[in-house]
Each structure stands twice: as structure tokens, then as C-alpha cells.
N, C-alpha and C positions, 0 to 999 in steps of 0.2 A: 388306364388302369395298368398297374406294373404286373408282370408275369413273374412268378417264382416258384421254385422247386422247394419243397419241404423234405428235407433229408432226415431219415431216422437213424440215429447213431445207438447201436445197441450196447449197453453197459451191462456189468454184472448186476445181480439183484433183479434182472428182468426189467430194467427202467428203459423207456424210450425217451431220448431227450431230442427236442426239436430245435433246429435252427434254420432260418431261411437263408437261401443264397439266390442272388438275383441274375437274370441273364440279360438284363438291360443296363443302361449307362449309370443309373443313380448309385453311387458308392455306399455301401452299407457300413454301419458302425460296428466295429469288430470290439466284442467284450470277451475278456477272459474269465473263466470261472475257475478258480485255484482252490480246491477243496481236498481233504482226505478221502480217497477212495478205496484205499488199501489200509491196512493197519488197524488198531484198535479204536480209532475214532471214525472209521467209515460210515457208520450209522448216522453220525452228525453230518458227514459230507453229503450222503445221499438224501437226507431230509433238505439240505440246502438246494441240491439239485431239483428236487421235486417242487420245492417252494418257488424256484426260479422258473420252472415250466408253467405253474399257476400264475405268475406275474406276467409272462409273455402273453398267455392266453387271455388275460384281463385286459392288457393293454391293447392286444390285437394290432401290433405293428409290424410292418415288413422292413423297418430301418435297422433291426439288429441281426448280427451273426453272434451266436454264442460258442466260444470255443473252450472246451472243457479239459482241465488237466489235473493230474493227481498230486498231492503234496505228501502223502504218507504221514503227515505231521511231523516231517523231517526236514531241517533247513537245506540240506545238500539235495534232496529230492525237489524241494520248492524251487530252488534257484535253477535247477536244471529245467524244470517245467516251465518256468517264467521266461527263461532264455528262448525256448521254442515258441512261446507266445509272442515274444518280441520279433522273431524271425518271420512270422506270417503278418506282422503289421498291426499287432493289438497295441492300443495306446493306454487302455484302461482295464483294469482287473477287479472283480470282486473276489475277496480273499487276499491272503490266507486267513485261516479261522484263528490259530493261536500265535501268541506273541513269539513263542520259540522259533516259529517258522519264517520270521521276518530278517534273520540274522544277515542274509547276504544280498537282500534286494535292492540296496543301494547301489550295487553293480549295474544296476539296470535303470538308469535315470529317465529313460525314454518312456517308461510305464509308470502310470500312477495306480498305486494299489489302495482299494477301499478294504481294509482289514476289518475282521469282525472283533478283533481285540477291543477291550475296554481300557487297556493301559495306554497312557500317553507320553510316558518318560522313555527317553532312548530310543525313539522311532526313527528309522530311516527318513530322510528327508522327502523321499517319494511315496511315504506310506501315511495314509490318514486313517486314523482310529475311528471307527464308527459304532463302536459298542457303547453301552450305557456306562459312561465314565464317572468317576467320583465327582468332578466339577457338576455335572448334569444334576446329580443326586444331591448334592449340597445346595445347589441352586434352589431346588424345590424345598429342601428342608428350611432354607433361610426364608422363603416365602411363608410357609407354614408357621415359622417362629414369629415372623412379623404380624401374621393374622391374629395370633394368639397372644401378642404382647409379652412374649417371654423375654425375660431380662438376662438370666443367667443360665448359660448352657455350657455343659462339658462335653468333650468328645472322648470315646474310648475306642481305641485301635489295637487289634491283636499284634503281637511281635511276630509278623509273617513277612511276605516279600512285597506287600503294597503300602507300607508305611510312608514312602516318600511320594507315592501317588496321592495319598490323603493330604499330606503336608502341601503338596502343590495346589490341590483342589481348595483347600482352605484359603490359600492366597489368591487363586483365580476367582472364586466365588464372593470374596470379601465377606464371609460369614463372621459374625462376632462369636468368638469362642473364649469362654473364661479360662479354660485349662484343657490341653490335650494330654491325654494320659495313654502310654503304650503299656499293654498288660501282656503277662505270660499266660499262655493258654492252659498250661498244667494245672488241674484243679486245686492243688494245695497253695500253689503259688498265686493263683487268680483269687482266691477267697482272701488271703493275707492283703493282697493290693486293693481290693475292693473295700476291705474293712478300713484301710488307711485313707482311701479316696473319700470314704463316707464319715470319717472320724467316729467309727463305729465304737471303738473301745471307750472313748471318752463319753459318748452318749449313753453307752451300757452302764459306766460308773455312775453317771449322773442319775440314773434310774435307781441303782443301788443305795446310793447316797440319800435320795429322796425317801426310799423305803424306810431306811433307818431312822431318818429324821422324823417321819411320821409316827414310827413305832415308838419312839422316845419322847412323843409329844403327849399333851394333855387335850388334844383337839376332840370336841364333842362328837364330830363325825369320823372319828379315827378309823374305824373299822371299814366305813364306807370308802374312805380315801385309800385305804390299804388294798381294798378290793379292785378298785380301778387301776392302782399302780401294778398290782400283780398281773393284770392283763395286758400290760404293756411291755414292750422289747427294750425300748430306749427312751430317753428324755432328751429332747435337743434337736434342732433342725439341721439339715445339710446346707451347704453354701451354694446350691445349685436348684433351679426350677425345672430343668429338663437335661436328659442325658441322650446323646447320640451314640449308637453303638454300631460301629462299621464291622459288623461280622454276621455269620449266617449258620443256619442248621444247627446242630446240637451244641456248637460253641456259643452261639448267640443265646440259646435257652440257658446254658450255665451262667453266662454273665448275668441275665436277668434274675435267675434263681439266687445268685450271690447278693444282688441288690435287695431282694426280698429278704434274705436271711439277715441283712444289716439294716432291716426296718426302713427300707426305701421302697415305698409301694407305687406301682403304676397308677393307682388311684389317686395318689397325691402328687406325683411328679411325672411329667411327659417322659415316656420311654419312647425313643425315635430310633429307628433302625435304617440301614441302607435297603436297597431294593431286594425284596425277598421272593420275587418272582411268584407271587400269590401261593406260597407254600401252604398247603392245606393243613399240614400238621400243626401249624400255628394256631388254627381256629380252635383246635381241641385242648389247647393249653389255656384254660380259663383263669388259672391263678396269675398268669403273667400278662393278663390283659387289662386295659387297653394297651395296645402297641400301634404305633404309627410308622408308615414308611412310604417313600416314593416308588413309583413304578411306572411301566408304560400303560396305554389305555387298555384297561381290562375288557371293556365291550368289543373293541376292534380285535383283540387277542381271540376272544370267544368266537367271533365270527370267523376269522381266519382259520382257527381249529376245525370248526364244523366244515369248512370247504375243503380243508386238506383231507379230513376224515373221509368226506364223502367221495373225493377223487382217489385216495390211496388206501382207505381202511386203516389208517394209521393216526396216532396223535403226534403232531409235530414238536420238536424241540423249539425253544424260544428263539435260538439263533436263526432258524429258518424264516421266521417272521421277518428279521432284520434283513435277510437276502431279497425277500419280496420287495421291501421298501427301497433297497439299493437299486434294484432294477427300475423301479419307478422314479427314483431320484435321477438317475442317468438320463432316462427318457425325458424328464422335465428339463434337465439341463440342455439336452440336445434340440430342444425347441428354441431355447432363448440364446444359444451360443453355437460357435463352431467348435466342435470337440476335439479338433486336431491339436489344440493347445490347451488340453484337459487341466494342467497344473495351475494355469491362471484362474481357471473357474473356481477352484477351492480357496483362491485367495480372496477373491471378491465376497462381499456379504450377500448371502442368499437364504431364503426360508422356504422350506418344503415339508408340506403336510402328508405323512405317510399313515400306515396302519399303526405304527407304534406311537405316533404322536407327531409333534412339530420337530423338525431338524433345523437347527441354526448353524450355517455354514460361513466360516470366515477364518482367514489366516492358517489355511490348511488343517482346520480343526472342524469337527463335527460335535455339536452338544445337542441334546434332547431336552424339550420341555416336558417334563414328566407331570403325570398325574399324582394325587396323594391319596393314601388310604389309611383307614382306621380298622383295626380288629378289636372288637369289643363284644362281650357276651356271646362269643363264638360265631359272630357274624362280621362279614367285611363290608365297610361302608366307604364310599367315595367321599373324600373331603373337597377336592377340586380337581 
């Protein structure tokens, strides 16, 4: 039985972080943890630290030494901390959290970084994106579309900084998209664009023309037909069966509201969004339901939140669940392989089941096999 000391490292916020150090021959696996411990994002960093503690406790291994360094969510601080990790022999790092912190990490090819970012474009060659990326989400949406035999799907993406990520994900997932529309998030411009996408003015004119035709007719049930027509907003269908909206929060609600304004109802067309992280505010928006979206395993998330809350009397952020899984992933890989050549491990095809769901690893990429959910009648239901 190996003897080891457990050293308590005191951090700000009163957190005690454990890492084991051996006094015998077996060499430990040195893992860096590169997170914001100062600055405006420090709460995220400390949730990740706490989550890592839970993972180490659950795994109950003496194989790991965890070395903690601050990024301050700043690329200059990040590279300085990463160099310090390299100097003590760390080969694999969990972190950084944000894409902006990755800027200079290619200068340290000896280390593989498992970043929390979900962006996959422009990454340094030694950085692996482990966040829930657009390809993972479109893969799940593609599965839902196939299950429901949906033929015509359009995709709406806001004119922000992830347009190219979405375009790459369409190509990677091989999802069949009838048309990809990029829209302006400014309310007046958004409304005009949605009107154009849905042929609203033509469909509105069709209704007005039909009302005039019936008014000028000698139909026996003229009044009855006019009563029905006056309850409608448009006449004519749109040229899609489903719309995917890669947007979030209030901006997402604005898009769906614009679709409702143009007489495109979620009751008649599938409204599918990107991962909403179980946003509870969507449950209260009955007029825009049903909505469908991919996400991580909710049951596992709930169990993790209970465990985290019991341990620290706090509700964790979603990134901290990913850090729990990344510790488990490294532990899993360490059983199957020699971690001295860590880069090659992420080239080979591997599958790992974590709390978030199933990770597929290949060619320095991590994709997630996501679950799929429906919000309808103010209730959340798992589809698969």
C-alpha cells in the first residue's frame, strides 16, 4: 500500500484544495488546473476548483497531483502560469476557461490543454476544445430531424462572432439545411428579415385579396367565410417545416416572437434551438412553445448539483460539471495508456462516458453525444 501525504493548499475564498504527493517510487501524474482565480471571472474558477475536488474524492486515486495556477482571464497571465506548469513537468492541463486566454499557448507544445471553450476555430495545435460545441449540437438536432422525418429545415444565426463556427459545424455534422440565414439582432432589422424569410408580405396580401374576393362574391356562406378569414393573419405556407435558431436568452425569444408575428406558429412548425442549459425562463413562455433543443444529461446534472450543494452550500455553474468529467477522462485515459505522450491519446478514437454524457474523442477533437429535450405546456420532457 502506497504511503502519501495530503497537502492542504490554502486559497482565497477559504477553499482547501487537495493534491497527493508520494514518498515512494511510483511517479504521479501531474495535472495542471488553469483557471481564473482573480478578476471578474474568479467565481467560475473557484467553482471549477471545487468541482475538481469532488472528482478527486469520487475517483479516490493516489495517481494524481493537481497544480493550480491563475489565468485572470488574461492571455499574458495565462501563458506565464502555463510556463510555470511546464517547468515543474506538467504535460496535461485542464483549462483555460475562455477562448481569449488561449492566444499564446502554442508557445508551449510540450503541454496539452483541455480548454473549456466550445469554439473550435483558430485553436492552437496543442489546445483541445472540450465545451459543448456547435457540431455536437447539430449532430443531436440531425438525429431529431431524422426521427421526425422533417424534410425542409432552415437555420437562423445571429450576426455575431460565431457565424463561422456554425458554418463549420454544418459541414462537420453533414446536416441537411435548406437555407442558412444570418440575421441582425437589432429589433427593427430582425423583424424585417424574418418577414422576408417567411414571405410574410406576400402571405398577408394573399389574405387581403381573399377577403376582397369573398366580400365581392355571391357565396351563400359569405358571412361565415369572412368570419373565418378575419380570424387569420395570412394565407399561404412557408417553404420550411422546421427552423433551427442558434441563439440564446432574450435574443432567442425575440426571434421566436418575430416568427409568431409572421404567422409561423410553433404548433405547426418545429422550432429548434441550440443548447439552452435548461433556462427556466423558457418554461414560462407558453406562447412560444413547443421548443426543442439538445443539451447535456439533465438527470446527471441534477445529481451533481445536489452533491456540489451538499459539499459547498452553493449551486455550481455548468462549466464546473465539465471539469468534473475532464478529471474522470484523464483518469480513464491513464488506465489505458502511457500519459507521457498525451497528444497521441487525443488523436486516437476513444469514447468516454461522463456526467455530461458521452464524449467522442478523435483527431484532437472532443464531441459530445447530447440528449434532446422539449418544452411544451410549461414542462420539460426528454425526447432522447
